[in-house]
C-alpha positions in Angstrom: 307.2 -57.6 37.0 309.8 -55.2 37.6 313.1 -57.1 37.5 311.9 -58.7 34.3 311.3 -55.1 32.8 314.6 -54.4 34.1 316.3 -57.2 32.3 314.3 -56.3 29.2 315.7 -52.8 29.2 319.4 -54.1 29.5 319.0 -56.7 26.6 317.5 -54.1 24.4 320.2 -51.9 24.9 322.8 -54.8 24.4 321.2 -55.9 21.4 320.1 -52.4 19.7 322.5 -49.8 21.1 321.0 -46.4 22.1 317.5 -46.4 22.0 315.0 -43.3 22.5 313.0 -43.4 25.6 309.6 -43.4 23.9 310.7 -46.3 21.6 311.8 -48.5 25.1 308.7 -47.4 26.7 306.3 -48.5 23.3 308.2 -51.8 23.6 307.9 -52.7 26.9 304.3 -51.1 27.0 305.1 -48.7 29.9 305.1 -44.9 30.4 308.5 -43.0 29.4 308.5 -41.9 32.9 308.8 -45.4 34.1 311.7 -45.9 31.7 313.5 -43.2 33.2 313.0 -44.6 36.8 314.1 -48.2 35.5 317.4 -46.3 34.1 317.9 -44.7 37.4 317.3 -48.0 39.4 319.8 -49.8 36.8 322.6 -47.2 37.1 322.2 -47.2 41.1 322.5 -51.3 40.8 325.9 -50.3 39.2 324.9 -50.9 35.6 326.6 -48.4 33.4 323.6 -46.9 32.0 323.0 -43.3 30.8 320.4 -41.0 29.1 321.1 -37.9 26.8 318.5 -35.4 26.1 318.2 -33.9 22.3 317.8 -35.3 18.7 320.3 -37.7 18.6 319.9 -38.9 22.6 318.4 -41.6 24.1 319.3 -44.2 26.5 322.2 -46.4 26.2 324.8 -48.5 27.8 328.3 -47.6 28.3 330.5 -48.2 25.0 331.7 -51.5 25.0 329.8 -52.7 28.5 328.3 -56.1 27.9 326.7 -58.3 30.7 326.2 -62.2 30.8 323.1 -62.2 32.8 321.7 -63.9 29.8 320.9 -67.6 29.7 318.3 -69.3 28.4 317.4 -70.4 32.0 316.2 -66.5 32.4 313.3 -67.7 29.9 310.2 -67.5 32.0 307.6 -70.8 31.7 305.3 -68.2 29.5 308.1 -67.0 27.1 309.7 -70.6 26.6 305.9 -71.9 26.0 305.2 -69.0 23.3 308.7 -69.9 21.5 308.1 -73.9 21.3 304.2 -73.4 21.1 303.7 -70.7 18.7 307.1 -71.1 16.8 307.2 -67.7 16.0 303.8 -67.2 14.8 302.5 -65.3 17.7 301.2 -61.9 16.8 302.6 -58.5 18.0 300.3 -58.3 21.0 302.0 -61.7 22.3 304.2 -60.1 25.0 305.8 -63.5 26.3 306.8 -64.3 22.9 308.3 -60.8 21.9 310.1 -61.3 25.7 311.4 -64.6 25.0 312.8 -63.8 21.5 314.6 -60.8 23.0 316.2 -63.1 25.5 317.1 -65.3 22.9 318.5 -62.6 20.6 320.7 -61.3 23.4 322.1 -65.0 24.2 323.4 -64.9 20.3 327.0 -64.0 19.8 327.0 -60.6 17.9 328.4 -61.9 14.9 324.9 -63.7 14.3 322.3 -61.0 15.7 322.4 -59.1 12.1 321.5 -62.1 10.1 318.9 -63.3 12.7 317.2 -59.8 12.7 317.1 -59.7 8.7 315.4 -63.1 8.8 312.9 -62.0 11.4 312.2 -59.2 9.1 311.7 -60.8 6.0 309.9 -64.1 7.0 306.5 -64.0 7.7 304.4 -67.1 9.2 300.6 -67.5 8.2 299.3 -69.0 11.5 295.9 -69.9 9.7 296.0 -73.4 7.9 295.8 -73.7 4.3 293.5 -76.6 3.6 290.5 -75.3 5.8 287.3 -75.6 4.0 286.2 -72.1 2.2 283.8 -70.1 4.3 280.3 -69.8 3.3 279.7 -66.1 3.1 275.9 -65.9 1.3 276.5 -62.0 1.3 279.7 -62.2 -0.7 278.1 -62.3 -4.3 275.9 -59.5 -3.3 278.4 -57.3 -2.6 280.6 -58.1 -5.5 277.4 -57.4 -7.9 277.1 -53.9 -6.4 280.9 -53.0 -6.2 
């Protein structure tokens, strides 16, 4: 959905600052050309967004620009379900969880963002249960002996 992608670009630029178009494209799973078209659409809508070429270039919002479009009501049903059902245990391929977390991060005050981002980089949740019965792997002893 294009509107969701435009909002995602805006949120990413607000929280992370200048980002290269290839990084935005990877994050949103679209082509670089799509990112440039979306930046043009945001600019036409009055959002002060621009792109710069070169080694230190990228897509950025005008310095000091902040929008308050982010509300928790902006979460889609899939994003809310992912946030609460998975509790952060979704994998990197879980687009709904990534999108919901991006909106939640943008809704936080700027003073809290660095701590939350540090915590998300340091905490790993293992979604598999610990008290599962051991798997029966009959060939494991033979492989161990060979190695």
